[in-house]
Residue, then its C-alpha position, 0 to 999 in steps of 0.5 A: m588200740d593204735i600203735n601210738h598208744l601201744v608204744e606208749d604203754a610198752k615204754m611204760r612197762d619197759d618192753t622191748i620194741l622190735d622193728v622187723r623191717t629191713p635194715e634199709e627201712y629201719n635206717s630211713g626212720h624208726i620209732p625211737g628206742a626200737i631195735n631192728v630185728p629183720l623178719k628173716e632173722c626172727s627164726k634165729v635171733r636170741l632174745d631175753p626170754h623174760k622180756k616182752y617184745d612189741v613188734y612192728c613193721a610198715s603196715g602190720q603184716r610182717s610184724n604179725l608173722a614175726r609175732t607168730i615166729l617169736n611166740e612159737r620160739g617161746y618169746n612173749a611177743e605182740n604185734i603192735g601194727g605198722i609205722n605207717d600209722w605212727t604219728g610220733r617222732i621218727a628216729r634216724 
């Protein structure tokens, strides 16, 4: 499944969408409703352990690493890919 369908599903489930790109990348345009938690912050961020987190970056590589870090810390995180494949509206 691609990022467009995965974001749609995540919003229906009320998951939290995390953008793990840099703040500069996030500010240049992100998926509406996404929260910026840069990859370098994933090892120390405090999140709600009862929520599911759908993680993306530019291409899917950083988000895969972020997913691994978050899962190892006990969070339910899934890599949904990269914004480069996003066809929906971009928030700024």
